[in-house]
C-alpha positions as CSV (number, residue, x, y, z in Angstrom):
1,M,-58.0,138.5,-166.4
2,K,-61.9,139.5,-166.9
3,T,-64.8,138.1,-165.4
4,I,-65.8,136.1,-168.5
5,E,-62.3,134.6,-169.0
6,I,-62.4,133.6,-165.3
7,Q,-65.5,132.1,-165.7
8,A,-64.4,130.0,-168.7
9,S,-61.6,128.9,-166.7
10,I,-63.3,127.9,-164.0
11,E,-65.9,125.7,-166.0
12,E,-62.5,124.1,-167.4
13,K,-61.0,123.4,-164.1
14,R,-64.2,122.1,-162.7
15,E,-64.3,119.7,-165.3
16,E,-61.0,118.4,-165.6
17,L,-61.4,118.1,-161.5
18,I,-64.1,115.9,-161.9
19,E,-62.2,113.5,-164.7
20,L,-59.2,113.1,-161.8
21,I,-61.4,112.5,-159.2
22,R,-62.7,109.5,-161.4
23,K,-59.6,108.3,-162.3
24,Y,-57.3,108.8,-158.9
25,G,-60.3,109.4,-156.3
26,V,-60.5,112.5,-153.9
27,N,-57.5,112.2,-151.7
28,H,-54.7,111.8,-154.8
29,H,-52.3,114.9,-154.8
30,R,-53.1,115.6,-158.2
31,V,-56.9,115.9,-157.5
32,I,-55.6,118.3,-154.0
33,T,-53.5,120.6,-156.7
34,C,-56.3,120.8,-159.1
35,S,-58.8,121.7,-156.7
36,Q,-56.3,124.3,-155.2
37,E,-56.1,125.9,-158.3
38,L,-60.0,125.8,-158.6
39,D,-60.2,127.8,-155.3
40,I,-57.9,130.4,-156.5
41,L,-59.7,130.6,-159.7
42,L,-63.0,131.1,-157.8
43,Y,-61.4,133.6,-155.3
44,R,-60.1,135.9,-158.1
45,L,-64.0,135.5,-159.9
46,M,-65.1,137.1,-156.6
47,E,-62.4,139.9,-156.3
48,S,-63.2,141.1,-159.7
49,I,-67.0,141.2,-158.8
50,T,-66.4,142.6,-155.8
51,C,-64.3,145.5,-157.3
52,T,-67.0,146.1,-159.5
53,E,-69.8,147.0,-157.6
């Protein structure tokens, strides 16, 4: 995945997370799962930036 694609995925996942928090609150299992998915995307972004430096 290219850096720009990862950034787009992060933005989409972030928006999804915000909506889930509004709907279910911060402790709901769907919110936690989405947050973990966002963490993975952020880690991938950090890896891709580190590898290009």
